[in-house]
C-alpha positions in Angstrom: -63.2 -101.2 68.1 -66.7 -101.3 70.2 -65.9 -96.8 69.9 -65.9 -97.2 66.2 -69.1 -99.5 66.3 -71.2 -97.1 68.4 -69.9 -93.8 66.6 -70.8 -95.9 62.9 -74.3 -97.4 64.0 -74.7 -92.8 65.2 -73.6 -92.1 61.9 -75.8 -94.3 60.3 -79.2 -93.9 62.6 -79.6 -90.4 61.2 -78.5 -90.6 57.5 -74.8 -88.1 58.6 -72.5 -87.6 56.6 -68.6 -89.2 57.0 -67.3 -85.2 57.6 -68.9 -85.0 61.4 -66.9 -88.1 62.2 -65.1 -86.4 64.8 -67.8 -85.4 66.6 -70.0 -88.5 67.1 -66.5 -90.1 68.3 -66.8 -87.2 70.8 -69.8 -87.9 71.7 -69.4 -91.6 72.6 -66.9 -91.6 74.6 -68.3 -88.9 77.0 -70.9 -91.1 76.7 -69.2 -94.1 77.3 -67.3 -92.4 80.2 -70.1 -91.3 81.9 -72.0 -94.9 82.0 -71.3 -98.3 83.7 -68.8 -100.6 82.5 -67.8 -104.6 83.8 -64.6 -103.4 84.5 -65.4 -100.9 87.3 -67.8 -103.5 89.2 -71.9 -101.1 89.4 -69.6 -97.6 88.8 -68.6 -95.2 86.1 -65.6 -95.0 84.6 -65.3 -90.7 85.8 -67.6 -92.5 88.7 -64.2 -94.4 89.8 -62.3 -91.4 88.7 -64.1 -89.0 90.7 -65.6 -91.3 93.6 -68.8 -88.5 92.8 -72.0 -89.7 90.7 -72.2 -88.1 86.7 -74.4 -86.0 86.7 -76.5 -87.3 83.3 -79.7 -85.3 83.5 -78.6 -83.0 80.5 -78.2 -86.0 78.1 -80.7 -86.4 75.8 -80.9 -88.8 72.5 -79.2 -88.6 69.9 -80.3 -86.1 67.4 -82.9 -84.9 68.8 -83.3 -81.3 69.0 -83.3 -80.0 72.8 
């Protein structure tokens, strides 16, 4: 449910048409996999899986032109 809510928020924030839905959901999952959660305290899911902190230096604000 959280993925759907985040995807809707991103679509609405940038006034994007619904045909971007699949791409937005993929972005949300990508971001969630690299951000800390309470399930794996003090770590990200990716870090828990591969025993290494994920590199997030390439991430930019959604909708910005790099």
